[in-house]
C-alpha positions in Angstrom: 77.9 4.3 34.5 75.1 3.6 36.7 71.4 5.6 36.9 70.0 6.3 40.6 66.6 7.4 41.7 66.4 8.2 45.1 63.4 7.7 47.0 62.0 7.9 50.4 63.0 4.3 51.3 66.3 3.4 49.5 68.3 4.3 46.5 67.5 2.3 43.4 70.2 1.7 40.9 69.6 1.1 37.2 72.2 0.4 34.2 70.2 2.5 31.9 67.3 5.1 31.2 65.2 2.1 29.5 65.9 -0.1 32.5 64.9 2.8 35.0 61.8 3.5 32.9 60.7 0.1 32.9 61.5 -0.6 36.5 60.8 2.6 38.7 60.0 2.0 42.0 56.2 2.0 42.9 55.4 1.1 39.1 54.7 -2.4 37.3 54.9 -0.7 33.9 57.2 1.8 32.0 56.6 5.4 32.7 54.4 7.5 30.5 55.9 8.2 27.1 55.9 11.6 27.5 58.3 11.3 30.6 61.0 9.1 28.1 62.5 12.0 26.6 62.5 13.8 30.2 64.5 10.9 32.0 68.0 12.6 31.9 66.1 15.2 34.2 64.8 12.9 36.5 68.2 10.8 37.2 71.4 11.3 38.9 74.1 10.5 36.8 77.1 9.3 39.2 78.4 7.0 41.5 75.3 5.9 44.0 75.4 5.8 47.3 72.6 5.1 49.8 72.0 7.7 52.3 70.0 7.1 55.7 66.7 8.8 55.8 66.6 12.4 57.3 64.7 12.8 60.2 62.8 10.1 62.6 59.5 9.2 61.7 57.1 9.9 64.4 54.1 7.6 66.0 51.0 7.9 64.2 48.1 9.3 64.4 49.3 12.7 64.7 46.5 14.3 66.8 48.7 16.0 69.1 51.2 17.8 66.6 48.4 20.7 65.6 48.2 22.2 69.2 51.7 21.7 70.2 52.8 23.6 66.8 50.5 26.2 66.0 49.4 29.1 68.7 48.2 33.0 68.7 51.1 34.8 67.6 52.4 32.8 64.9 52.7 33.0 61.5 51.8 30.7 58.4 54.1 30.8 55.3 52.2 29.6 52.3 54.6 28.2 49.5 52.2 27.3 46.6 53.3 25.2 44.2 54.1 24.6 40.2 52.3 27.5 37.9 51.4 29.6 41.3 51.9 32.8 39.1 49.2 31.7 36.6 46.8 31.2 39.1 47.3 33.4 41.8 49.4 36.2 40.7 47.6 36.6 37.3 44.3 36.7 39.0 45.5 39.5 41.6 47.5 41.4 40.0 45.2 43.3 37.8 42.8 44.1 40.2 42.1 47.6 41.1 41.2 47.5 44.9 44.3 48.7 47.1 43.4 45.3 49.1 42.1 42.9 46.5 39.5 40.0 47.5 39.7 36.7 46.2 37.2 33.7 46.8 37.8 29.7 46.3 33.8 29.7 45.8 33.6 32.1 42.9 36.8 32.5 41.5 37.8 29.2 39.6 41.4 29.7 39.0 41.9 30.6 42.6 40.0 27.4 43.6 42.4 25.4 41.4 45.3 26.7 43.5 43.8 27.1 47.1 45.4 24.3 48.7 48.0 25.9 50.8 45.2 28.6 51.9 42.9 25.4 52.7 45.9 23.6 54.3 46.8 26.3 56.8 43.3 26.5 57.6 42.7 23.3 58.2 45.8 23.0 60.3 44.5 26.1 62.3 41.2 24.2 62.9 43.2 21.0 64.3 45.0 23.1 66.6 41.9 24.5 67.8 42.3 28.2 66.6 39.0 30.2 66.7 38.1 31.3 63.0 38.2 35.1 64.5 41.8 34.7 65.0 42.3 33.8 61.4 40.4 36.8 60.3 41.8 39.4 62.6 45.3 38.8 62.4 46.3 37.3 65.6 47.5 34.3 63.2 49.8 36.1 60.5 49.5 34.7 57.1 52.1 35.5 54.2 52.7 34.2 51.0 56.1 33.4 49.1 57.3 32.6 45.3 54.2 33.4 43.4 56.0 36.4 41.4 53.3 38.9 42.2 53.9 42.4 40.1 54.3 44.6 43.2 50.9 46.2 42.5 49.8 45.1 46.2 51.0 44.2 49.1 48.2 42.1 50.8 44.9 40.5 49.7 42.2 38.8 51.6 41.4 35.1 51.0 37.9 33.9 51.2 37.9 30.1 52.1 35.6 27.4 51.1 34.2 27.8 54.5 33.7 31.6 54.2 36.6 32.4 56.5 38.0 36.1 55.4 41.9 35.7 55.8 44.4 38.7 55.3 47.3 37.3 53.5 50.7 39.4 53.4 52.9 39.0 49.9 56.3 38.6 51.3 57.6 38.2 47.9 59.9 35.9 46.0 59.5 34.1 42.6 59.8 30.1 42.9 61.5 28.4 39.8 58.6 26.9 39.0 56.0 29.6 39.4 55.3 29.9 35.8 53.9 27.1 33.7 52.7 23.8 34.2 54.5 20.4 35.7 55.5 19.0 31.8 56.9 22.6 31.1 58.9 22.6 34.5 60.4 19.0 35.0 63.7 20.0 34.0 63.5 22.6 36.9 62.7 20.1 39.7 66.3 19.4 40.8 68.3 20.1 44.0 70.0 23.2 42.6 66.7 25.0 42.3 65.4 23.5 45.7 68.5 25.1 47.6 67.8 28.5 45.4 64.2 28.7 46.5 64.4 27.5 50.0 67.0 30.1 50.8 65.0 33.1 49.2 62.0 31.8 51.0 64.1 31.8 54.2 65.5 35.2 53.7 61.8 36.7 52.8 60.7 35.3 55.6 63.6 36.6 57.8 63.2 40.0 56.3 59.2 40.1 57.1 59.7 39.0 60.4 62.1 41.7 61.3 59.2 44.3 61.1 56.3 41.7 62.2 57.4 39.7 64.9 56.0 36.2 65.6 56.8 33.4 67.9 56.6 30.4 65.3 56.8 30.0 61.9 54.4 27.3 60.1 54.7 26.5 56.6 51.9 25.2 54.3 53.0 24.0 51.0 52.4 21.9 47.7 53.8 20.5 44.6 57.0 22.2 44.0 56.1 24.5 46.9 56.4 21.2 49.1 59.7 20.4 47.9 61.1 23.9 48.5 59.5 23.8 51.9 60.7 20.3 52.8 64.4 21.4 51.6 64.2 24.5 54.0 63.2 22.3 57.1 66.0 19.5 56.3 68.7 21.8 55.5 67.5 24.5 58.3 71.1 24.4 59.8 72.9 25.2 56.7 70.5 27.9 55.3 70.3 29.7 58.8 74.1 29.7 59.6 74.5 31.3 56.0 71.8 33.8 56.5 71.6 34.5 60.2 68.6 33.9 62.4 65.2 33.3 61.3 63.8 35.7 63.9 61.2 32.9 64.8 61.2 29.4 65.4 60.4 27.2 62.2 58.1 24.8 64.3 56.3 22.8 61.7 56.4 22.6 57.9 53.3 20.8 56.3 54.0 19.7 52.1 51.3 18.1 50.1 51.6 16.4 46.6 55.7 16.9 46.9 57.5 15.1 43.7 58.5 11.7 44.6 62.1 12.3 43.4 64.0 15.3 41.9 67.9 14.9 40.6 70.3 16.3 43.5 68.4 15.5 46.7 66.2 12.9 48.4 63.0 13.6 50.3 61.3 11.5 53.1 58.1 10.8 51.3 55.2 10.8 53.5 54.9 10.7 57.4 55.5 12.7 60.1 59.2 13.5 61.2 61.3 15.3 63.6 63.9 16.9 61.1 66.6 19.9 61.9 63.9 22.5 61.1 61.1 21.4 63.3 58.6 18.7 62.4 58.0 17.7 59.1 54.5 16.3 57.8 54.2 15.1 53.9 51.1 13.9 53.1 50.6 12.6 49.3 47.5 11.1 47.6 47.7 7.6 46.3 46.2 9.1 42.8 48.5 11.9 42.8 50.5 12.0 39.5 52.9 14.7 40.3 54.2 12.7 43.2 54.6 9.4 41.4 55.7 11.4 38.1 53.2 9.7 36.1 52.2 12.7 34.0 49.7 10.3 31.7 47.5 10.0 34.7 44.5 12.5 35.8 45.7 15.8 37.3 42.8 15.6 40.0 44.9 13.4 41.9 47.0 16.4 42.6 44.3 18.5 43.9 44.1 18.2 48.3 41.0 20.5 48.5 38.2 17.6 48.5 35.0 18.8 47.0 31.9 16.5 46.4 30.2 18.5 44.1 29.7 22.1 45.9 30.3 20.6 49.3 33.9 21.0 50.6 34.8 18.2 52.8 38.2 19.4 53.9 42.0 19.6 53.0 43.1 15.7 52.7 45.7 14.7 55.0 44.6 17.1 58.0 40.8 17.3 58.3 39.9 14.7 56.1 40.7 11.4 54.4 38.1 11.4 51.9 39.5 11.7 48.1 37.6 13.2 45.2 38.3 13.7 41.4 37.0 17.0 39.7 34.6 17.1 42.5 33.3 13.5 42.2 33.5 11.5 45.3 36.4 8.9 45.1 40.1 8.6 43.5 41.2 9.5 40.4 40.9 6.6 37.9 44.4 5.5 37.0 45.1 4.8 33.0 
Protein backbone atom coordinates (compact mmCIF):
# COMPACT_ATOMS: atom_id res chain seq x y z
CA UNK A 1 0.00 0.00 0.00
CA UNK A 2 1.25 3.50 -0.79
CA UNK A 3 0.35 6.81 0.79
CA UNK A 4 -0.11 9.79 -1.50
CA UNK A 5 0.00 13.55 -0.95
CA UNK A 6 -1.06 15.66 -3.90
CA UNK A 7 0.51 19.13 -3.99
CA UNK A 8 0.31 21.81 -6.60
CA UNK A 9 3.31 20.48 -8.49
CA UNK A 10 3.13 16.72 -8.18
CA UNK A 11 1.75 13.67 -6.43
CA UNK A 12 4.27 12.42 -3.88
CA UNK A 13 4.34 8.75 -2.91
CA UNK A 14 5.44 7.40 0.47
CA UNK A 15 5.63 3.93 1.95
CA UNK A 16 4.22 4.71 5.38
CA UNK A 17 2.79 7.52 7.53
CA UNK A 18 6.18 7.92 9.19
CA UNK A 19 7.82 8.31 5.79
CA UNK A 20 5.22 10.92 4.88
CA UNK A 21 5.77 12.81 8.13
CA UNK A 22 9.50 12.94 7.64
CA UNK A 23 9.45 13.86 3.98
CA UNK A 24 6.44 16.03 3.31
CA UNK A 25 7.23 18.32 0.35
CA UNK A 26 8.37 21.75 1.39
CA UNK A 27 9.67 20.74 4.81
CA UNK A 28 13.04 19.55 5.99
CA UNK A 29 11.84 18.09 9.29
CA UNK A 30 8.96 15.97 10.51
CA UNK A 31 5.51 17.42 10.90
CA UNK A 32 4.52 19.00 14.16
CA UNK A 33 3.80 16.21 16.70
CA UNK A 34 0.17 17.30 16.94
CA UNK A 35 -0.21 16.55 13.23
CA UNK A 36 1.07 12.96 13.47
CA UNK A 37 -2.11 11.62 15.01
CA UNK A 38 -4.08 13.23 12.19
CA UNK A 39 -2.03 11.88 9.30
CA UNK A 40 -4.71 9.40 8.20
CA UNK A 41 -6.95 12.40 7.51
CA UNK A 42 -4.31 14.10 5.41
CA UNK A 43 -3.39 11.37 2.97
CA UNK A 44 -4.99 9.41 0.18
CA UNK A 45 -4.75 5.67 0.77
CA UNK A 46 -4.81 4.06 -2.66
CA UNK A 47 -2.84 3.64 -5.82
CA UNK A 48 -1.34 6.96 -6.86
CA UNK A 49 -1.68 8.71 -10.19
CA UNK A 50 0.02 11.98 -10.96
CA UNK A 51 -2.64 14.27 -12.40
CA UNK A 52 -1.81 17.19 -14.62
CA UNK A 53 -2.36 20.57 -13.02
CA UNK A 54 -5.80 21.96 -13.71
CA UNK A 55 -5.71 25.34 -15.37
CA UNK A 56 -3.11 27.31 -17.26
CA UNK A 57 -0.84 29.61 -15.31
CA UNK A 58 -0.95 33.14 -16.69
CA UNK A 59 1.85 35.69 -17.03
CA UNK A 60 2.73 37.70 -13.93
CA UNK A 61 2.23 40.35 -12.67
CA UNK A 62 -1.57 40.44 -12.75
CA UNK A 63 -2.15 44.16 -13.03
CA UNK A 64 -4.76 43.82 -15.77
CA UNK A 65 -6.99 41.14 -14.23
CA UNK A 66 -8.76 43.42 -11.77
CA UNK A 67 -10.29 45.89 -14.21
CA UNK A 68 -11.13 43.14 -16.69
CA UNK A 69 -12.97 41.04 -14.08
CA UNK A 70 -14.74 43.53 -11.79
CA UNK A 71 -17.29 46.11 -12.97
CA UNK A 72 -20.30 48.08 -11.83
CA UNK A 73 -23.27 45.73 -11.61
CA UNK A 74 -21.19 42.77 -10.43
CA UNK A 75 -21.48 40.82 -7.17
CA UNK A 76 -18.80 39.84 -4.68
CA UNK A 77 -19.52 36.60 -2.81
CA UNK A 78 -17.50 36.38 0.40
CA UNK A 79 -16.52 32.91 1.60
CA UNK A 80 -14.69 33.08 4.94
CA UNK A 81 -12.82 30.14 6.38
CA UNK A 82 -12.59 27.85 9.35
CA UNK A 83 -14.43 29.07 12.43
CA UNK A 84 -16.27 31.85 10.63
CA UNK A 85 -19.39 31.26 12.72
CA UNK A 86 -17.40 31.82 15.91
CA UNK A 87 -16.03 35.14 14.68
CA UNK A 88 -18.76 36.61 12.47
CA UNK A 89 -22.16 35.02 13.15
CA UNK A 90 -21.63 34.81 16.89
CA UNK A 91 -20.96 38.55 16.87
CA UNK A 92 -23.79 39.61 14.54
CA UNK A 93 -26.63 37.23 15.44
CA UNK A 94 -27.30 38.73 18.92
CA UNK A 95 -27.16 42.35 17.75
CA UNK A 96 -30.56 44.07 18.13
CA UNK A 97 -30.49 46.40 15.12
CA UNK A 98 -32.35 45.29 11.99
CA UNK A 99 -29.18 45.97 9.99
CA UNK A 100 -26.27 45.62 12.42
CA UNK A 101 -23.03 47.51 11.87
CA UNK A 102 -19.70 45.84 12.56
CA UNK A 103 -16.28 47.42 12.34
CA UNK A 104 -12.82 45.99 11.80
CA UNK A 105 -11.44 48.96 13.70
CA UNK A 106 -13.45 48.57 16.90
CA UNK A 107 -14.47 44.89 17.10
CA UNK A 108 -11.61 42.43 17.52
CA UNK A 109 -13.57 39.30 16.63
CA UNK A 110 -14.60 40.91 13.36
CA UNK A 111 -11.07 42.17 12.70
CA UNK A 112 -9.67 38.70 13.25
CA UNK A 113 -11.85 37.31 10.44
CA UNK A 114 -12.20 40.34 8.16
CA UNK A 115 -9.94 38.87 5.48
CA UNK A 116 -12.56 38.21 2.80
CA UNK A 117 -14.16 41.64 3.29
CA UNK A 118 -10.84 43.44 2.88
CA UNK A 119 -9.83 41.13 0.05
CA UNK A 120 -12.92 42.13 -1.95
CA UNK A 121 -12.47 45.82 -1.17
CA UNK A 122 -8.81 45.63 -2.19
CA UNK A 123 -9.74 43.94 -5.47
CA UNK A 124 -12.27 46.71 -6.14
CA UNK A 125 -9.55 49.28 -5.46
CA UNK A 126 -7.29 47.56 -7.99
CA UNK A 127 -10.16 47.56 -10.51
CA UNK A 128 -10.65 51.30 -10.07
CA UNK A 129 -14.11 51.00 -8.48
CA UNK A 130 -14.92 54.17 -6.49
CA UNK A 131 -15.59 53.67 -2.78
CA UNK A 132 -19.05 55.19 -3.26
CA UNK A 133 -20.02 52.28 -5.52
CA UNK A 134 -19.08 49.83 -2.77
CA UNK A 135 -21.28 51.72 -0.33
CA UNK A 136 -24.34 52.40 -2.50
CA UNK A 137 -24.93 48.89 -3.85
CA UNK A 138 -23.59 49.47 -7.37
CA UNK A 139 -21.34 46.55 -6.49
CA UNK A 140 -23.29 43.96 -4.46
CA UNK A 141 -21.77 42.02 -1.57
CA UNK A 142 -23.07 38.69 -0.30
CA UNK A 143 -21.65 36.29 2.27
CA UNK A 144 -21.97 32.51 2.31
CA UNK A 145 -21.12 29.68 4.67
CA UNK A 146 -21.04 31.38 8.08
CA UNK A 147 -24.13 29.70 9.53
CA UNK A 148 -26.08 32.77 10.59
CA UNK A 149 -29.13 32.07 12.75
CA UNK A 150 -31.52 33.94 10.46
CA UNK A 151 -32.11 36.90 12.77
CA UNK A 152 -30.78 39.28 10.10
CA UNK A 153 -30.76 39.36 6.32
CA UNK A 154 -27.91 41.87 5.99
CA UNK A 155 -25.39 43.94 7.92
CA UNK A 156 -22.97 46.78 7.30
CA UNK A 157 -19.24 46.12 7.39
CA UNK A 158 -17.03 49.11 8.19
CA UNK A 159 -13.59 48.45 6.76
CA UNK A 160 -10.16 49.32 8.13
CA UNK A 161 -10.29 52.32 5.77
CA UNK A 162 -13.73 53.38 6.98
CA UNK A 163 -15.67 52.22 3.91
CA UNK A 164 -19.21 51.24 4.85
CA UNK A 165 -20.15 48.16 2.81
CA UNK A 166 -23.68 46.65 2.84
CA UNK A 167 -23.36 42.86 3.02
CA UNK A 168 -26.27 40.51 2.22
CA UNK A 169 -26.50 37.15 3.98
CA UNK A 170 -27.15 34.56 1.27
CA UNK A 171 -27.13 31.59 3.64
CA UNK A 172 -25.23 28.35 3.99
CA UNK A 173 -23.03 26.78 6.65
CA UNK A 174 -19.69 25.40 5.56
CA UNK A 175 -18.43 22.11 6.94
CA UNK A 176 -15.76 24.03 8.87
CA UNK A 177 -17.80 27.04 10.07
CA UNK A 178 -17.54 25.99 13.71
CA UNK A 179 -14.31 25.45 15.63
CA UNK A 180 -10.63 26.08 14.99
CA UNK A 181 -8.26 24.51 12.49
CA UNK A 182 -7.09 21.56 14.64
CA UNK A 183 -10.72 20.68 15.41
CA UNK A 184 -11.56 20.70 11.70
CA UNK A 185 -8.63 18.84 10.16
CA UNK A 186 -10.74 15.73 9.64
CA UNK A 187 -13.23 17.93 7.78
CA UNK A 188 -10.58 19.05 5.29
CA UNK A 189 -11.35 16.63 2.46
CA UNK A 190 -12.58 16.51 -1.10
CA UNK A 191 -16.05 15.26 -0.20
CA UNK A 192 -16.73 18.25 2.03
CA UNK A 193 -15.26 20.62 -0.54
CA UNK A 194 -17.72 19.27 -3.10
CA UNK A 195 -20.65 19.56 -0.69
CA UNK A 196 -19.75 23.12 0.27
CA UNK A 197 -19.00 24.26 -3.28
CA UNK A 198 -22.35 22.89 -4.47
CA UNK A 199 -24.22 24.70 -1.70
CA UNK A 200 -22.26 27.89 -2.40
CA UNK A 201 -23.33 27.60 -6.05
CA UNK A 202 -26.99 26.97 -5.20
CA UNK A 203 -27.26 29.75 -2.62
CA UNK A 204 -25.65 32.22 -5.03
CA UNK A 205 -27.92 31.00 -7.82
CA UNK A 206 -31.01 31.52 -5.64
CA UNK A 207 -29.89 35.03 -4.70
CA UNK A 208 -29.24 36.00 -8.32
CA UNK A 209 -32.79 35.07 -9.36
CA UNK A 210 -34.12 38.14 -7.54
CA UNK A 211 -30.95 40.27 -7.56
CA UNK A 212 -29.39 40.10 -11.04
CA UNK A 213 -25.68 40.67 -11.51
CA UNK A 214 -23.44 40.46 -14.55
CA UNK A 215 -20.44 38.76 -12.98
CA UNK A 216 -19.75 36.97 -9.70
CA UNK A 217 -16.39 37.49 -8.03
CA UNK A 218 -15.56 35.19 -5.11
CA UNK A 219 -13.33 36.37 -2.25
CA UNK A 220 -12.30 33.49 0.00
CA UNK A 221 -9.90 32.43 2.73
CA UNK A 222 -8.69 29.25 4.44
CA UNK A 223 -11.24 26.42 4.13
CA UNK A 224 -13.45 28.91 2.33
CA UNK A 225 -10.64 29.17 -0.21
CA UNK A 226 -10.73 25.40 -0.66
CA UNK A 227 -14.49 25.56 -1.28
CA UNK A 228 -14.14 28.45 -3.72
CA UNK A 229 -11.29 26.82 -5.64
CA UNK A 230 -13.25 23.59 -5.88
CA UNK A 231 -16.19 25.50 -7.36
CA UNK A 232 -13.99 27.31 -9.88
CA UNK A 233 -12.22 24.12 -10.96
CA UNK A 234 -15.34 21.93 -11.05
CA UNK A 235 -17.71 24.59 -12.35
CA UNK A 236 -18.97 22.70 -15.44
CA UNK A 237 -19.92 19.64 -13.37
CA UNK A 238 -21.67 21.64 -10.64
CA UNK A 239 -23.41 23.90 -13.15
CA UNK A 240 -24.60 20.97 -15.25
CA UNK A 241 -26.10 19.29 -12.18
CA UNK A 242 -27.83 22.41 -10.83
CA UNK A 243 -28.70 24.60 -13.79
CA UNK A 244 -27.27 27.96 -14.87
CA UNK A 245 -25.83 30.17 -12.16
CA UNK A 246 -27.53 33.27 -13.51
CA UNK A 247 -24.29 35.24 -13.92
CA UNK A 248 -20.73 34.63 -15.07
CA UNK A 249 -18.27 33.37 -12.48
CA UNK A 250 -15.50 35.64 -13.67
CA UNK A 251 -12.89 35.67 -10.93
CA UNK A 252 -12.10 33.70 -7.77
CA UNK A 253 -9.58 34.87 -5.17
CA UNK A 254 -8.40 32.45 -2.50
CA UNK A 255 -6.01 33.19 0.35
CA UNK A 256 -4.38 30.82 2.82
CA UNK A 257 -5.71 27.66 1.20
CA UNK A 258 -4.75 24.31 2.82
CA UNK A 259 -1.79 22.97 0.85
CA UNK A 260 -3.39 19.58 0.39
CA UNK A 261 -6.55 17.74 1.40
CA UNK A 262 -7.44 14.07 0.99
CA UNK A 263 -9.41 13.48 -2.16
CA UNK A 264 -8.66 16.62 -4.14
CA UNK A 265 -5.76 18.54 -5.66
CA UNK A 266 -5.44 22.33 -5.73
CA UNK A 267 -3.17 24.29 -8.03
CA UNK A 268 -1.39 26.29 -5.37
CA UNK A 269 -0.35 29.95 -5.59
CA UNK A 270 -0.66 31.80 -8.87
CA UNK A 271 -3.12 33.17 -11.41
CA UNK A 272 -4.74 30.69 -13.76
CA UNK A 273 -7.53 30.29 -16.26
CA UNK A 274 -9.75 27.43 -15.05
CA UNK A 275 -13.16 26.16 -16.12
CA UNK A 276 -14.85 28.64 -13.77
CA UNK A 277 -13.11 31.83 -14.94
CA UNK A 278 -9.92 33.26 -13.50
CA UNK A 279 -8.50 31.77 -10.29
CA UNK A 280 -5.95 33.61 -8.15
CA UNK A 281 -4.50 31.86 -5.10
CA UNK A 282 -2.14 33.68 -2.78
CA UNK A 283 -0.47 32.10 0.27
CA UNK A 284 1.87 33.77 2.71
CA UNK A 285 5.20 31.93 3.04
CA UNK A 286 4.68 31.83 6.81
CA UNK A 287 1.07 30.60 6.66
CA UNK A 288 0.76 27.52 8.92
CA UNK A 289 -2.59 26.46 7.45
CA UNK A 290 -1.30 26.43 3.89
CA UNK A 291 1.73 24.45 5.08
CA UNK A 292 -0.37 22.37 7.52
CA UNK A 293 2.22 23.05 10.23
CA UNK A 294 0.04 23.78 13.22
CA UNK A 295 2.96 24.35 15.54
CA UNK A 296 3.79 27.62 13.78
CA UNK A 297 2.38 31.04 14.82
CA UNK A 298 -1.17 31.58 13.61
CA UNK A 299 -0.44 35.18 12.60
CA UNK A 300 0.84 33.93 9.26
CA UNK A 301 -2.75 33.00 8.36
CA UNK A 302 -3.81 36.66 8.59
CA UNK A 303 -3.91 38.48 5.24
CA UNK A 304 -5.08 41.89 6.49
CA UNK A 305 -1.71 43.51 7.04
CA UNK A 306 -1.44 45.99 9.90
CA UNK A 307 1.57 47.73 11.40
CA UNK A 308 0.17 48.54 14.81
CA UNK A 309 -2.90 50.68 14.10
CA UNK A 310 -1.86 51.37 10.50
CA UNK A 311 -3.65 49.30 7.86
CA UNK A 312 -1.24 48.47 5.03
CA UNK A 313 -3.60 46.56 2.74
CA UNK A 314 -4.66 43.06 1.71
CA UNK A 315 -1.68 40.77 1.20
CA UNK A 316 -1.20 39.76 -2.41
CA UNK A 317 -3.58 42.42 -3.73
CA UNK A 318 -2.72 45.87 -2.43
CA UNK A 319 0.43 45.08 -0.43
CA UNK A 320 3.30 42.61 -0.47
CA UNK A 321 4.30 43.53 3.08
CA UNK A 322 3.76 41.08 5.92
CA UNK A 323 3.05 41.49 9.59
CA UNK A 324 2.64 39.16 12.53
CA UNK A 325 0.09 40.21 15.17
CA UNK A 326 0.54 43.81 14.02
CA UNK A 327 4.35 43.71 14.06
CA UNK A 328 6.03 44.36 10.67
CA UNK A 329 7.60 41.32 9.05
CA UNK A 330 6.76 37.64 8.75
CA UNK A 331 5.97 35.44 11.71
CA UNK A 332 9.02 33.68 13.16
CA UNK A 333 9.10 29.99 12.36
CA UNK A 334 9.67 27.35 15.04
